N, C-alpha and C positions, 0 to 999 in steps of 0.2 A: 954325211957323204953317201948315204944309202940311196938318195933320190937322184940317180944318174942313169943315163942310157949307155955309158961306156961298158963294153963287155956283153951287152944284151943284143946279140946278133940276130938278124932276120934272114931267113933262108927261103921264104915264099911270099907271094903276094898277100895271102891271108894274114901272115904274121906282120907284114908291113902296114896293113890297114886295120889292125885290130883296135878295139875301143880303148884299151889300156896299153900303150906302147912301152911303158916303163914297168919293169918287173915289180917294183915296190907297189905301184898302183894295183897290179893284179893280185898280189898277196893281200893287200889291204882290203880289196873288194871281197875276197873269199873270207877273210877274217870277220868283216862286218856282217856278211851274210850268215856265217856260222853262228856268230853271237846273237843275231836277230832270231834265228830259228831254234837254237839249242840252249840259249841262256835266258833270254828275256821272258819266254813263257813261264819259267819257274820263279821269277822274281816280280812279275808284274802284279799289280793289285787293281781294285776297281777304280780308285781315283786316277791313277796314271793312265789306265785304259780309256776311261770315259772323258777325261779332261784334256789329254794330250795325244796319246799314241794312236788310238783308233781314228779320231777325226783327222789327224795328220795323214794317215795312210789313205783314207777315203778321199780327202781333198787332193792328195797327190795324184790319184788316178784322174780326178776331174781336171786338174791342172795340166796333166799330160795330154788329155784329150783336147782341151782348148788350145794348148800350145801347138799341137799338130795343125789345127785349123788356122790360128792367127800367127803363130811364130814361124811355122814352116811354109804355109801356103799363102799367108798374107790376107786372109779373109776375116774381117772384123765380125765378131759375134757377141751379142748381148743377151743371148737366149739360153745360157748355160743352166740357169735354174729351172727353166721349163723343160729342158731335155733331161735333167736329173729327175724331174717329176714323172716324165714318161717312163724312165727306167724303174722308178719306185712303184708306180701304179701297175706297170706291166708285170713286175715281179709279184705284186700282191695278187693280181688276177690269176697268174699261173700257180701260185702257192695254194690258193683256195679252190681252183678248178682241178688241179692235178696233185692232190696231197701225197701221193705215193712216189712222185718223182723227186730226185735229189734237189736240194736247194741250190747246189752248185750249178746244175743244169738250168734252173729257173733264172739265176742271176745272169748266166751267159745268154740265154734266150731273151731276157729283158734288154741286154745290151744290143742284141740283134734287132729287136723291135725298135729301139731308140735309133739305131743306125738308119733304118728305113724312114722313120719320121724325120730325122735330120737331113737325109738326102732330099726328101720332098721339100723341106723348107729351104734347102740350099739351091733350089732351082733358080730363084731370082739372082743368084750370084753370077749367072751367065750373062746378065744384062746390066747389072748395077754393081758398084763396088764402093768402098770407102764409107763415107757418112751414110749414104743411102742404104747400103747393105746393113750397117749397124742398126738403122731404124727398122729395116725389114725383120731382122732377127729379134729386135726388141718387141715388135708386134707379135712374133711367134711366142715370145715369153708370156705376154699378157693373154694371148689366145689360149695357150695350153693351160695356164692357171685357171682361166675362166671355164674352160671345158671340163676340167677335173672337178671344179666346184659345182657346176650346174647339172652335169649328167650323172645321175645317181648310180647308174650301172657300174661306174668305175670304182665306187666304194661300197658295192653290194647293198645299196639302198639303206645304209646305216643312218640312223636318226641323227647321230652326232656329226656326220660328214667326215669322220676320221677313218683311216685304215689302220688296222692293227695286225702285226705280224704273228701268225700262229707259230707254235713251237715246231722247229724242224731240226733234225740231227744229221751229222756227218760222222760216219763210222761209230754210231751210237752215242755221240757226244752232242748235246744241244748247242746250236750256234745261233738260234733265234729264240725269242720268248723270254719270260721272266727268270727262267732257271739257268740261263747262260752264264758260264763262268767267264771271268775277264780274259784268261789265257785263250779260251776258245774263240772269243770275239777277235782277239788280237791275231791269232794264227790264220783264221780264214781271210781276214783283211790283208795280212802279210802275203799269203799265197797269191791273192789276186793282184796286189800291187807289184809283186815281183814279176809275175807273168806279163802284166800289162807293160811294165817298163822294158822288159826284154823284147817283146813284140814291137813296141814303139821304136826302140833303138834300132832294131833291124830294118823296120820299114823306112825310117828316115835316112838310113845309110844306103838303101838300095835304090833301084831305078825309080820306084814310085816316089821316094823322098826327093830325088833330084828333080822330078817333074813338078812336085809341089814348090820347091824352092825356085825353079825357073819361072813359074807363074807369079810367085811373090816378088821376085826381083824385077821382071819386066815381061808382063803377060803377052804383049804384042810380039816381041822378039821371040818368045818361046813358041808362040803359035806359028811364026814364020819358019822356024827350024823343025817343025813337025810335032810339037807337043799338042795334044788334044785338050783344050781348056775345059770342055765338057767333062771328060773323064777325070781330069786332075782335080777340078773343084768339087765334083760330086763325090769322088772317093775321099777327099779330105773331109767333107762334111760327114760322110758315112762313118769313116774310121774314128773321127773325133767324137761323134755322137755315140758310137759304140762304147768307147771308154767312159764317156760321161754317163751313159745309161747304167753301166756297171757300178759307177760311183753312186748314182742315185739309188740303185737297188740295195747296195750295202748300207748306205746312209739310213734308209728306211728299215730294212729287215734286221740288220745286225746291230747298228748303232742306236737308233732311237726306239725302234719297236712299234711306235705309233706316231703318225704324222697327219697334219692337216696342210693341204697343199699351199695355201696362202701364207702360212707362217713358216713352213720348212723350206719352200722352194720359190719364194718371192724374188723380186728384182734384186734385193740385197744379196742374194746368193750368187746371182750372175756377176755382180760387181765384185764380190769377194774373190771369186775364182779369177776374174780378170786382173785384179790387183795382185794376186799371187804370181801370175806369169810376168807381169810388168816388173815387180820387185825381184823375182827370182831370175828372170832372164828369158826374153823371147827367143825361140828357136833353140832351146836347150832342154834335154830331158832332166839333167841335173838341176837346172833352174826351176823346173816344176816342183821338184822335191824341196829345194831351198826356199822358194816362195811360200809353199804350203807350210813348211816347218816354222817359218818366221811369223806368219799371220796366225797360226794356231798357238804358238808359244807366247807371243806378245801380250794377249789379254791376261794370261796366267801370271806372267812376270809383273805386269803393271798392277794386278790385283794384290800380289804378295807385297810389292814395294809400296804402292800407294795406299791401299786399304789396311793391310795387316800391320805394316811397319810404321807408316807415316800417319795413319788415321784419317786419310782424306775421305770425303763422301764417295759413294760408289758411282754416282752420276758424273762427278767431276773426273774420275779416272776413266770412265767410258768416253767422255768428250776428249780427254787427253790422248786416248788411243786413236781417235779419228784424226786429231791434229798430227800425230806422229806418222800415221799411214799416208795422209795427204802430202806431208812434207817429203816423205821418202819417194812417193810416186813422182813428184815434181823433180826431185834431185836425180832420180835414175833416168827419167825421160830427157832431161837436159844434159846431164854430165856423163851418164853411163847407160845408154839404151839397152845394153845386153845384161844389165842387172847384176845380181849377186854371182851368177855363173861366170861372168867375165872377171869379176874381182877374184874369184877362186882360181881361174885360169892364169891370171897375172901373178897371183901368189905362187902358183906352182912353177911358173917360168922363172921367177926370182929364186926359188928354192933350187931349181936345176942348175943355176949359174953360181949360187953361193959357194964360196965367199968372194967370188970375182965380181967386179962391177959390171962387166958386160961380156 
C-alpha cells in the first residue's frame, strides 16, 4: 500500500509536473542514486566493471543521445558508431595535445566537437526523411570510419593505426591508462551518465523537447503553427551527437584504453545502440537505460547458462543471442512499440490500483 498518490498533495505547478509524482518513486530514486555512488564503488571488482557495469553506463549515454534524435524528434539515424568514433578521436587528440588539461574537460569538449559534426551531417534532414535520411546517416557512418582509417593525423601517425589513451587523473586518481582501478572507471562513468540523464530529462520536458516531439508527430503541422524545422532538427542532431560523442570518448579512454576505428566503431555499433532504444522504448529516458542494460547483460547471461552450465559451443551461444535479439525487436515493433519502458509504466499503473481491478 506504499505506492499511492493519496495524501501526496501538490501545491504548485512545479510539484504537479515533477518527474516522480508519487513519493515512493522519489524516495526510491534517491536510494538507488545513493547506493550507486556510496556503496557500489566499495564492492565492485574488475570483472563486474569491465563485463557489465561500465559498458552499461557508456551505452546508456549513447542510447539517450540516439533516443533524443529518433525517439523524440523522429529522425532516423544509422551513424551512431561513426559519431562515437568522432568523440573518441577528438578526445584522443585533445589528450595528446593538451596533457595538462583535465580529462573531464577533454570528454566534454569531445562531445562538443561531435555535436558540431552531427549538426553538419544533420543538414540533409531538412530535405529528406525516413528511409532516405537513414541512408544518409549510414553514409556518414562509413565516411567517418574511412576518414579515421586513412588520415594518419587522427591517430598521430602511429604505425599500428590504433589510438591509445595516456594515463590521466582526476583528483590524483588515475581514470585512464593501465593503472586505473575498477571503482575509478565506474565512478567517472557514473558521474557522466547521471549528468547526461538529468540534462536530457530536462531538455525533453521543456520547450525544446516539445518542438522535437511536434516535428516527430507531424512536421508540416508543426511548421504551420510556428515551429522552426531547421532549428528543431539541427538542435536534435547536435544534442544527440553531444551525448554520443561523450559516450565514444568514455568508451575509448576509460573502458577500452586502445581502439581501432573499424573494430570498435563499425556499423555493428550503430545497430547495437539502435536495438537498445527499440527494445528499451522510443521517446523514453528510462527506456534508454532499460535497453542498454538488457543488451549488455544478455550476452553474459547466455554465456553463463549456455557455455558454463550446459556446455554449448561459444559460436552457438552467439548465434542464439542474435536470434533472441531479432525476435524481441520484431515483438516490440509489432506488439509494444514503446518497449520495456511502456511495460514498466503499465506495471506501475497496476501497482497503483492494486488490489482493485480498476
